[in-house]
N, C-alpha and C positions, 0 to 999 in steps of 0.2 A: 443599620446600614440601609440606604435607600435602594429601591429596585433599579434605579437608573444609573447608579454610579459604583465605581470600584474605589474603596477607601485607600488613599495614599498612592494609587497608581496613575491617577490622572486620566484614566480611560473611562468612558461612559458607555454603559450597556443600554441600548434602546429599550424603553419600557415594554414594547410589544414582544421583545425576545426574552426579557427577564422572567416572565411568567410562563412562557410557552415551553412545553415538554418536547425536546428535540434530541436527536442523536449526535453525540460528540465522540471524537477519537481521544482516548486517554493514553498518554505515554507512561510506561511503567519502568521500574528498575529491571535490568536485564535478567531474563529467566525467572521472573516473578509473576508472569501473566496469570497462571492458574491460581496462585495464592491470592492475587488481587481479586480475581473472579469469585473465589470463595468468600472473601470479606464482603464484596459487593452483595452477594446472595444473602449473607447473614444480616446485612443492613437493609435488605428489601429494596435494593436499587436495581432497576432493570438494566441488564447488561448483555453483551454478546461477545463471546470469545471464540472465534472460528478456529477449529482444530482440524488436523488431518493426521492420518496414520502414516508413520515412517518406520522403517526398519533401522535399528541402531545395533551396532556390533560392540559388545563388551567382552570382557575376559571369559565370561561363562556362556558365550554364544550370541546368537542374534535374537533380538526382541522387537516386537511391534509396540510402539508407543505413540500416544497422541501428543502432538506438539502444535504450538500456535502457527496458524497460517500467516499471520502478520507478527513476527517476533517483535516484542517491545510495545505492543499496543493491545488495548481492550476497548470496546465500544460501550458507551453508557448513554442511557436515555434519561435525561434530567431537565429540569428548568434551571437556567443559568443561576438564578438566585439561590438555588439549593446546592451549588457546586462544592461548598465547604464539606458536605457529607462525603463527597467523593475524594476530595483532596486530603481528608484525614485518614483515608484507607492506607495501611502500611504497604509500601511498595508502589503506590500510585504517585507519579511525579507531577504531572500537570495535564491540563486539557490542551489539545492542539488548537492553535489559532493564529491570528495575525494581529499585530499592533497591541498586544496585551489582552485581546479579547478572544475567548473560545469561538471557533468557527463551526457551525452546525453542518452535519452531513445530510445528504438527501435520504429521507426515510425510505423511499422506494428502493434505493440501492442496498441498504442494510437489510430490509425485510426480504428482498429477493435473494440475497446471498444466504441469509439464514435459512429460508425455506428450501433453497436448492441443496444446501448441505444436509439438512434434516432428511430430505428425500433421497439421499444417497449420491449426490454429485461427488465425483472424485476430483479433488483439487489439491494442488501443492504450490508452494511459493515459486515465484518466477521473478527474475530480475526486472526491475521497473525500467521500461523503455520510454524514454522521453524524446520528443521530436528533436532532431539534431544529433542524436547519439550515433556512434559508429556501430554498425551491426553486420552480422554475417547471415546469409540466407542458408537455411539448413535443409530445405526440402525443395523438390521440383527441379525443373531444367536449369535453374540458375544456382543450384546448390554449390556452396563454397565461395560465392562471390560476396564481396564486401562493399558497403556503401554507407550512406547517411540516411537515417530514418526520417520520414516526413509523415505528418498526419493531415489528411484533407478530407473534409466532409465525412468523418467517421471511418475512413479507410486508411490503411497503412501503405505507404509507398517507400521505396528505397531508391535513392539516387546512386546510380552506378557510373563511375567515371573511368575513362581511358586516359590516363595522365599524359601518355606519349603524344596523343593528338589533341589534347586539351578539349575533350568533348564528354558530355554526360547524357545519360538517359534516365528516365524515371520509370520504374515498374511497380505495379500494384502487387502486394503480397499479403498473405494471411499473417496476422500478428504472431500466431503460434509458430510460424516458419522462420522467425528471425531470433537471433541471440545477440546480446551485447558483445562487443569486441574491445579488448584492452591491448593496444599495441599492435604492431604489424605481425602478420603470420609468417612472412618470409622477408628477410632483410632486403632482398633484391626483387621484390614483387614488381612486375612491370605493368600488369593490367589490374583494374579494379581499385576500389577505395578512393574516396574523395578526401 
């Protein structure tokens, strides 16, 4: 197989990417992230499976267990031309990408996250907040208000609306102070939410 093409898929991998070792997100079978990481280690493939400690309750009491920070994903550092070694790992489904091509992740982001976790950063999963999502403010003087999340110049803002007078305001908030909202809080809510 040539470095610049995918056999049978009609997609072309640029030659400068085919040989370059980059970080990619790999999608795994549900709850197989640790097994996939073990297989990658056995094959000598550089990988990163961010874990956090969670307390789980079972019949015999509470237990602290390490679980994936990003369920269903493991990160691998490979040259695209060597992806077959990763795709043959039991439980590994595919490399995440667009248009049939794996899409590399910024190395700085992966290394920074890995170093922070190694140095004791406490992290846990949080719902992904996308611009345009309905959110509720959980901290500060606007606690409990709902609106639409915006991102502008790296800052989070929430558009709060007063439907009765058809007016809105935008306030800047910390990303950690908002949570996603699914459906109305009160059927007869008169203020808030766009």
